[in-house]
C-alpha positions, 0 to 999 in steps of 0.5 A: 480464423487465423487470429483465433488459431494463433491466440489458441496456440499461444495459450497452449504454449505459454499457459497450458504448456501443451503446444499443438503447433510446432514452432515452424507452423506457428511462425508460418501462420504468424507471417501469413497474418502479418502479410494480410494485415499489412495488405488490408489494414482495416482487418487489424483488430485489438486482439491480434497476435501481431500486437505482441511485437510492439507498437510505435515508441511513446513520448511519455507514459500516460497516467491510469486511475484504477477503478478499484485501488490496488492495495498493499499487504501487511506482513507476518514474519513468523507463525505467531504473527500469522496466528495473531492476524487470525485472532484479530479477524475473529474479533472483527468477524467472529467464528465465521473466519475459522469456518470459512477457510483460507486461500494460500498462494505464492507471493510472486516477486515481480511488478504488480499490474492491472489488466482491464478487459471489455467484452473479453478484449484487453483494452488497458494494462497499467502498473500499480503506481501508488495504488490509486494511479498507475501508468498506462503500459498497454502497448508493453503489456500486449507484448507479454506472451501469456497475457491473453489479448482476448479472454476465453469463455464468458467473462463479465462485460468489464473486468480488471484482472490483477497480477504480477509480471515477472522474469523466469530465472532461466530466461533472465540468465539467458538475457543477461548472457546475451547482454554481456556478449553484446557489451551491454550492462547486465540487470541486477535482479529479475524483479527490477528488470520486470518493472523496468521492462514494463515502463519502457517508452518503446514497446519493442524493447518490452517485446524483446524481453521474456516477461511472463504473467500470473493473475491472482485477483479480480476487481469489478465496478459490479461485484455481483456480476462476478461468477464466484463467491470465494478466492479459490473459485476466483482462481478457477475462473481466471484459469477458465478465462485463459489467465495463467495462475501461479502453481501451488495455490491451495485452499486450506480449511484451518490456519494450521493447514496454512502454516504447514503449507508455508513451511513446505513452500519455504523449505522445499518448493521455493528452491525448485521454482523458476521464478522469484517469490518472497513469501506466501499470501494468505487470504480469507477465502470467502469474498463476503467475509473479505468485504465485511472485514474491509480495509485498514488505514485505507491501504491494507486489506484486513482479510489478507496478509503476506507471510514473509520468508526469512530475509536475506542477510549480508555482511558489509562495513559500517562506514559512518553513523549520520543523524537526521531530524524528524518532524517532531525534532527527534534526532534519528541516527542511521547507518551509512554502509559500504554498498552491498547487494541484499536480496537483489537490491543494493543497500547503502543506508540502514535504520539504527532507530536510536542512540540506545540501540547503538549502545546495546549492540555495541556498534562502532564506526568501521565495524563489519556488520550484519545487515538484513532487509526487514520484510524485504523492504527496510534495511536494518543492522542486526549487529557487529561481527566482533571477531572481524575488528582490527582495533581501528573502529570508533565508538559513536555518540549523539551530537550535542547540537542539531546537525541542521540548525546547530541549536543545542539538543535536549533530552526527553526523559519520558521518551528516552529521545534526544531532540532539537527544540527549535520549532523553526529548524529547517530539518523539522519543517521539511519532515513536518511538511512531508508528513502534512502532505502525505496520503493519510494526512492532507493528501496533496498529490505531487508535493514530493519530498524533493519539491518540498526541499526546493520550496524551503530552500527558495524561501517561498515557505517556512511552514505548512500554512505558507503552502496555501499562499503559493501561486503558479508564478511562485512555483514556476521560479523553481527548477524543474517546473513547467506551467502545467506541472506548476498549475497541477501542484497549486490545484492539489494544494487548493483542493486539500483545503477541503479536507476535514478536521480529522485529516488536518489534526493528523497532518499537524503531527501532534505527538501521539495523535495518529489517524484514529485519535485524530478522528475521535477528537474531530468527531467529539469536538466538531471544530478546531476552536472547541478542541483548542479550548478543551481541558486535559480532563475533557479530552481524556474523557473521550473513550479510546483516548488516554492521559498521554494523548490528552496532555499532548493535545492540550500542550500543543494548543497552549503553545504560542507557535501552534496557535499562530500556525492554526491562525494562518491555516484559518486565514488560508481557508483550510477547513477547521470543522468535521462534517461527521460529529458525534454529539452528546445530544445524538439519538444514539448517544451512549449506545453501543452497536455491533454490525453483522451481515450484509445490509441492503443498501449501506456498506459497513463503513456507511452504517458505522458513520451514521451511527457515530454521527448520531452519538453511538459507538460501533464495536466488533463483538457482542456482549451484555454491554451491547445496546443493539445489533444491526443485522443484515443477510448472512449474519453469522455467529454474532446474531446467535450470541446476541440472541443468547444474551437477549440483546435487541436485533434490528435491521437497516430500516429500523436504524434509519428510522431511529436516526431520522433518515 
């Protein structure tokens, strides 16, 4: 069949690099297919190679919800941080980690995408977006030559393949040369060009750019249907299905092998590649162990880490030092730089952390400074270049008054910080509201930094509780809102009322109280009222919380403005209770439990929730203090240790019997 012949030829040319058709033969067959499809439109199929030349332009990119979130990675910047990562894994999953080995892969510096195939046919291509929701760029993805429109072999009925769209260096340079010749502006770097090319409304523009693709992960609603049990086998399956996989991936038996691989890639292989990488990705090879290890904070897999290579460094002038006001009132200095290109990105601002750091580094306004992008993301000032000083540079001091509300600032001796004490300071309210709406807090989708600025500037809100009094008509008075977007924002705000107490405690930004402390507080006390009336001693008695957190929480609820805010949230109908409460009267009260292996019906997080709701405490390692071990299939070394220590071992059925379920 003509389509199959062309698809096979494309795979041989772009993926295998072993073409069997000449360019002239391919072009002749391609024109023949175009003629046939034009004469007989009913013959047009979703896997036709003619889709690669682009479809009709779109008016806007539709949103796409990923069936499984596309997570980000934690970073390790040296060998010690990589070893510390392995040590954390061993504490959670035991020596199975060491025995299972690792998969080491190149970290492609491009644009992450998800490709959904049904019965082997590409049906959706989407950008990563925020990890949960991306943009549907199917028409543009189809123009990428080495993305198969139909998979080879026998893949699962529905499967999502994750990977990276990138620009080869040589093609990128040729494209820029052509743009110069045409009088068009050049692209700054391959990564930004990849992302921008994917998000074009006109697929013909994407088709005109030499984008390429490497796959590295598979997501499925039914993991049991997948024909592999390790990451190494996963990569082999991708190749068998016709998905290109980045070179130099290696299965490593030990972390020492991983480290040796990283050094080789950074010092030798990286310079020879025809595409950009910003490090390597190290993954626990066993998919069962990956599932056991889970996700940290809802956004980073515990079982994978990016081994970042040395960041790029550049020199530029420190034009000024400005200050912003954080949600707790702390004054945070930052550097205003003469624009400089670092690692393919123009940098104009950099963090300076605090006044003491500026003094320690002897930074002066007007200095020539060294700037790096820490982890290739957040620019930081390394220090000045003293020999470049002309004598016109000026020392800098922290302002005596808040730069936003002009209130005299105060110094916190314990935290060595300077802060604005005015709780009504617009700067504080802005940052507090941004934090309140963030994903890890109340998760109010669509309430961006810019929109919060508009709400504050308009006087529609003065604190976070005012958000719940907003109406669609209120929002429509703001610039940039139409009826649909205004209704969506109000719906998102309204939905956040149902977030549990633990989320609300996180969102309030109580000093020293993060997500973990908020969860411990909410599960222990169960309600905002019980927590607000608790003493320092009662709070400090919670295992996992210390005196600093206890004093901070008690002080927060003794503050009149905090009580007023909580009262407003109560009237607004915001949830002030925690549905999962660890009570002293629970059947597992005072008991310590370790979970190991794969349970028949419960995930590890579900089992942990049931144990904690019944008063128990879940830990990662077996000791004499362990009350019992909850074991499933493939339990590993924890079961052996429990047996040696004489710790009781139960199964899922026995757990459910004990807690009355």
